N, C-alpha and C positions, 0 to 999 in steps of 0.2 A: 644735198637736195633730197635724195631718196630717204634719208634719215628724217627730215622734216616732215616729208609726205607721210611716211609710215607712222611718225608720232602723231600727226593730225588724225590719221585713220583710227588709230587706237583710242585717242581722246574722244572723238565723235561717236564711235561705235560702243564704248564702254557701257554707257547707260543701257544699251539694248539687252546686255547680258546680265543686268542687275536683278531680274526677276524671272521666274519660270513663265513660259507661256501660260495663259489662263486655263486652258485645258488641264496641263500638268499640275498647276497649283491647285485647282479643284479636286483632281484625283489624290493628290497628297493630303488634302484637308479631309476628304471622305474616308481615306485610309485611316488616318488619326482618330476619326470618329468611331470607325468600326473596331479598331484595336483598343480603344480606351475602356479601361475598367469602370469609368464613370457610367457608361451606357448601361451595364448590368446593375449598378448601384441603384439606378433610377427606374428601370424597366424591368419587369418580371422576364425570366428567360423563357417563359411559355408564350411570349408575344412575338408574333411574326411581323417583321418590317414590311409594310406595304408601300411606302414611298419615302424618299428624301428629297425634298424641294429647296433649291437655293432661294433665299430671300435676301434683302439688302444687307442684314448684319450677320448672316450666317446661314443656317439650314433649318428646316422643319422637318422633324422625323416623324412619320405616323405609323402606328401599329393598329391591330384590330380595335383596341380599346383605348389607346392614348395617342397624344401628340405632344411633342417636346420640341422647344427652341434650344438650339445649340448655336450660341454665338461664336463668331471667330473674330478675336482681336489681335490685330496685327501690331507688332512690335517694331520699334525703330531699330535700325541696324546701320552699322557703319561700313560694312564691307558688302561686296557683291556677292550674289548667291540667291538661293531661294528665299522667298519671304519667310521671316519668323513669325509664328502666330500661337496664340494660346486659345484653347476651346473652353468655353463656359456652358456647362450643362444647366439648364433651368428645370425646375420641377416640371414633370409632366401633367397635362391636365386630361380629364376624360373626354373623349370624342362626344359632341353632341348626336344625340339619335335622331 
């Protein structure tokens, strides 16, 4: 009986461990953005980051002169753990004055 109850407990709680909580997932995504070589490929190193705002498909990064969309594309995975994702850096556009 204990084995059955324990097995049911594991089955019912397994999906809860499939992903990181939203706070930790977004921290992981932001760390990947900041560590990416793509960031300095698209933005001059003289630019200071003023804000990073979450939007529906990723983040908008703003500097003194530019803004850039960074898409987060989640990948399908078959095992439990943090969500796998790929970052897509779009060409920055000049800020409107």
